[in-house]
N, C-alpha and C positions, 0 to 999 in steps of 0.2 A: 348156128352162127348168123349174125345179122349183117355183117359187112357186105354190102351190095344190095341189101333190101331196102325197099321204098315202101312206105305205108301211106296210104292216101285215106284220111279220114273224113267223113261226112257227120252229119247230126246224129246219126245211129250209134256213132263211137262213143259220144257222151250221154245218150239216152240211158245207158245201163247204170250210170251213176246219178240219175235224177234229173237230167236235162230234159225240157220238153221236146218233142219230135216236131217236125214239120206239120204233120197231120193234126196233132193235138195242141198246137200252140195257143190258139185263141181260147181253148178251154182253160188251159194252165194260167192264162192272163186273167179270165174271169173268175177263176177260184182265189186270186190274190186280191180281189176287190174288198172283201170285208176286212183285210188286215192293213189297208193303206192309210197314210196320213191324208188330211184334206187337200193338200197341193198335189200329192199324188194321185189322189182319187180323180181330181178334175181332168189331170192329164189322161188317166185311163179311160174315163167316160167320153171324152172327147174322140179319141182314137177308137175305141170299141164302137162308138155310135157311127162314125164315119165308115168304119170297116162293114158294120152290119148293114148300113143304109146303101153304100156305094160299091161294096166289094164282098158281098156276103157269100159268093162262091170261091173266093180266092183263098189259097193258104197263106202263110206267113211270108214266104219268100215272094209270091206273086204280090201280095199286098205291099210290101216293102218296095218291090220294083215300081209298082203303080204310083205311090206317093213320093218315090225319088225321082219321078218324072213330071216337073210341073206343068209342062206343056200338054202331057196326057190327062192329068188332072182336070186342067181348065178346058180341054176339048171335049171331054166326055160329059156334056149336059151340066157343067158346073161353071156356067159363064159368070156367075156373080161372085165367085171366089178370087181373092186377090192374091198377088204375088207373094206377099208377106205372110198370107194366111196359109199358102202351100208350103212355105218355108217352116212355118211353126208346126204344121202337120207332119213334115218330115221329121223334125227334131223330136216331136212328141212320140212319134212311132218308134224312133231310136230308143227313146227313154223306156217305153214299154217293153221293147225287146231286151234292152240291157237289164231292167228291173226283174222281169221274169226269169232270165238266165241266172243272174246273180242270186236271186231268192231260192231259186231251186237247186242250185250247186252249192250255195254257201261258199264260205271261206276256207273250207277245209280241203286238204290235199287227198284225193281218193286214192285208196290202196291200189285201184285197177291202173290209174295213170303213173303212180309211183313205180309199179312194177313194169309196165310198159317202158318206162325210161331205163330202169335197171337192166331189163332183159334184152332190150332192143336197141335203144338209143346209146348207151355206153359201149355197145358192141359194134357201132359203127353205122347203123341204120340212119336213113333219111326220112323225115316226115313232112307230108304235104297236107294241109288240112283246109277245109272250108268253113271251119267254125268260128264263131266270134269269141266264145267263152275262153277263159285262161286257165283252165284247170290243168292241162298239160303244160302250160308255161310255168306254173306254180310247182309242178313236179320236177321240171327241169332245174329250178332254184333250189328245191329240197334235196335233189340228188347232186347239187353242186356243179351243173353243167349250165354253161351260158347257152342261151337261146339265140342263135344267129338267124335273124329274120330276113336277111339279105336286103335290108333297107339302105340306100345310098348314104353314105357318110354317117352311118349310125353303128354305135358299139354294140356287142352281144348284151342281151338282157340278163341280169342277175350278177351274182358275185361268184364266178366259177372256180373251183379248183380243177376241174376237168376243162379240156379245151372245149370251145363252143361247138354245137351241132345244129345243122339246118333244122328250122322250124318254120316252114314256108306257109304263110296264112294268106291264101289267095283272095279271100274276101275281107281283108282288114281285120281288126282285133279291138276288143274292148279296153286293151291297154295301148293303143297306137293314137297318135294325135297328128293331123295335117294342117299345115299353115296354107292358106289359100292365097296369101300375098303373092302376086304374079313374079316378084323379084326374089321369092323365096321358094315357094313349093316344096316345103321340107316335111318328110314324114318321120317320125321318132317315136319311141315308146314314152308313156306318160311317166313323169317322175314319181317318187314314192308318195307325195303328199297330194297328188291328183287322182281324182275319182271320177270315172265316166259318168256315172249316174248324177252326181252332183252338177256337172257341167251341162247335161241335158236339161235339168231342172232349173238351170241358171242360178244355182246357188255358189258357183264358183267359176273361175276362169281357168283356161288353159294358156300356157304362155310358151311360144316358140322359142327355143333356145337359140336359134340361128338369127332371127330378126328382131326377137324381144316383143313381139307384138301378140296380143291376147284377142283383139277383136277379129282376126282373120284365122284363128286356130280352133279346130274342132276334133272331136273323135272320128277316127277313120273306120266306118263300117260300110260295106259296099254290097248291094243286093245282087243276086245271081242274075243279072240281065246283060244284054249285049253290049251296053255302053260301058261296062266296068273299067275299060282300059282306056277310056277317053277323059277329057276335062279334068276334074280335080283328082281322079284316081289314076291319071297317067303315070304318077310316080310309082305305082304298082308294077309296072313294066318290069323293073329289076327283079322283082319277086317272082314274077311269072317266067322270066328268063331263066332264072336259076332253077325253078321247078322243071323247066323243059330239059335243062342240062342234067339234073338228077335222073329224070326218067331215062334219058338217052344212056345214062351209064348203069342203069339198074340190072342187076341180075335176077331179082325176084321182085314182085310187085304184089302187094296185098291191098285190096280195096275194102274198106270196112265202114258200113253204115252210110254209103252214098250212093244215091239213087239216080244220078244224072239227069236233074230236072230238065224239062224240054226248054225252059227260058234260059238255060246255062250252055248255050252253043260254044261259047269260048273255052269252057272247061273241057267239053267232049272233044274239041279240036286239039288242045294242049296235050291231053293224055292220049289221044288216039296218035297224034304225030310222034309224041315221045316214045310210044311203044314201038311204033313202026321202025324208028331209028335206033332202037335199043338192040345192038348187035350182041351184047353178051347176055341178053335175056334168056332165063332158063325156064321161068314159069310165072303165072299170075294166079291169084286166088281172090275170090270176092265172098263177102259175107254181109247180110243186111241187119242181122239181129244181134250178134255178139261177138266181142273180142276179148272176153274175160282172160285175165292172167293170175293164175295161182289161186283162184278162189277156192277155199277149202271144201272138201266134200264131207258129208256125214260119214260118222266112222262106220256105220254098218255097211258102207259100200267097201270097205277094206276086204271083207269076206268075198264079195264078188270079184274083186281084183285078183285075190289069190286063186280063186277058182279059174280065172282065166289064164293066170300065170302057170297054173298046174295042168289044167285039162284043155285050155283053149276055149273058144266060144262054142255055145250049143249049136247044132244044125239049124239053120234058118233064123239064128238070133240076130235081130236087126242091130246094126251097129250105129252109134252116135257120130258126132263129129269126130273124124280120125285124121291122123297124119302117119307117115311112114319114116322109120329110120332104117338106112341101108349100112350093114357092116360089111366091109370087103375082107375077106379072110384068105390066108395062104394055104387052102386046101383043107382047112379043119373047121369048115362051118358048124357041123354037129356039135363039136367040143365047145366051140364059142358060144353056142346058144344055150347049152346045158349049163356051163359055167356062170353065164350071165344070170340064168334063172336062179341058181344057186345062192348068188348074192342077193338078189331081189327078194327071194324067199325069206332069207335072214332079216332083211330090212322091214319087210311087210308083215311079218309076224309079231312085231313089236307092238305094244299096246300104246295107241296114241294118247291115251289119258295118263300114262305112267311112263313117259319117254325116258329111256335110259340115260344116265350121265354119260359125259364125254370119255371118261376113263374106262367105262364098260365096253365101249364098242369093239376094240381089237379082239375081245374074247368072244364077242358074238358074231362076227363075220367070218367067213372062210380064211384060213390062215394064208392060203396062196393069194387071196385078194389084199390082205394086209401087208403081205411081203412086196406085192406089186406096187402098192401105194406110195406117195411121196411122204416124207417125214413131216410131222407138224411143225410149223414155225414157232419159234419162241415169240414173246411180246416184242423183244428188242428186234428181232429179225423182221417181224411184221411191221413195227414202225418204220424201219429203214427201208422196207420194200415200198410202203405206200409214199413215204418222202420221194424216193427216186421215181416212183410211178407218176406222181403229180408234176414232176419237172419234165417229163417226156413230151415231145410234140406229139400232136394228135395222130399223125400218120404213123408214128414209131409204136404208139399205143395199139393202134388198130392191127398193126403187123404182129405184135406180141399176142394179142388175143387170138387172132387167126392160127398162129403157130400153136398156142396152147390148146385151142380147139382141135387141132389136127394130131398133135404129137405130145402135148404135155402130160405129166403125171399129176393126178388130184391126191390130196391126203384123204386120210380115212374120214376126218371130220368135215373135211371140204365136200365130200360126197355126201355124207349122212345128213348134212344141214338140209339138202334139197329134198329129203324125204321127211322131214317135220311136217306134221298135218297142215299147218299154216303156209307151208312153201310149196305144196303140191301143185303142179299146173298140168300134169299129164298123169294117164293111168294105163297099166299095161291091158292090152286087149289081145294080142296073139304074136307069135313069133314063129317063124319058119325058116328053115335051112332051105333056100331055093336051089341051090346046088352047093358043090363042095367049097366054093369060093365066096358064096354070098349068103347072108342072113338078112332077113327082112322083118323087122319088128313094127307091129301096128300098134299104135298108142292112141287112146282116147283123149281128146283135149276138149277144153271149153271154148277155144279160141286161139288167137295168135297175137303175139308171140308167147311161147312158153318155154321154160327153161329145160332144154333137152341134154345140157352138157354133161350132168352127172350119168344120165343113162349111156350116152356115148362113150364116156370114160370107162364105165364098167364093161362095156363091149370091147374096148380096146385092151383093157386089163385081162379080160378073158381070153385074148389071143388075136383079136382082129387087127388088121393093119390100119383101118380107118373106119370111122362111122360118122354119118352125117344124114341130115333130113334128105328126103328123096328128091323134092323139087329142085 
């Protein structure tokens, strides 16, 4: 269940789908040089040359912070550089960053981000990110969820059928623009025809929809330095305030691919203070390398999963990244575990290359499980359900999801769906009856979030009163 979960995403969260990391960003930029058009090449050469000459030891975040400070650039032995040249350098650096990110990630919606939205965001979670890319934003749109950026006087991004969910981008975004007009100071998403890289190359203008000016409007990208909440980025205060509120209300916090750079003191304070005041907090988890969701495993590993299901792990066998599911039982923990394994054995012995048709499943699963499961919806029933679902306010949707996670019955096909090879996001590692009232299942995961609902339902169908992740 994702309600009450907060996910904090850094560069490492996008690296797994091709985005450059902080450490290898300059290398990624240099690798693009042979593919650039003449006007792009001139920009890259000027920025990379300056970087090599005056900031060779800086990573991309540090270098961006450097060129974003005109006074610092002029003060560090560069007395001949003019203010306009510093401004051009900053704009060109922004272009280099935007070009590298967009080229590496492309315009496709990654399966990882789509499943993150499906399994986490749709179930009530909140997302805080330090990334400029818009891969996650696109996944929101693909899944018909509005991205609520918490920008003042701005509507959610996208065309949602679901209510909007928070996507709090603390360093700005490649699809945000900011009007510097002192009587305006307006931040908003780009419109459908505006492209950040074109603006950086001065091929097109960005127009502020509040005051109508283009000469004062620019893409809003902020380096992770102490000045991020002053000057033009003061409009970001509303976003940061919302992030603090989200952290205060969190029940679980997951930090993925964010390394708390030394220059980013404000972020450390924000997260630290938010967690201190989070009275409902039950746990935190951090990972630097992976947050994969539902990545299919090689079929040969199915035999290993069956071995774990039937025999348990070997003595001394080192475990991968794992999580725990706790089933609360009314004195029948051994029976719950046995019946759960009976269902899983039937599911995992099916050939992934020759997946059974829908009509075959009732005869392949234990009769008691089929009897416990909810009846399948007809097409008309499904259409009516989703029509009603889309009309519900967000709070009521989240309440129904929580109720379904805790007490709802799943249909046979609704359960089987999550055991298709392409949908797997967890694998059985071990299961024990801790005492007569508790079953503890250990699952191997490649990261979080992962779709645990089907396993929790099987445990409840097997006789448990409830089942949920341990944290």
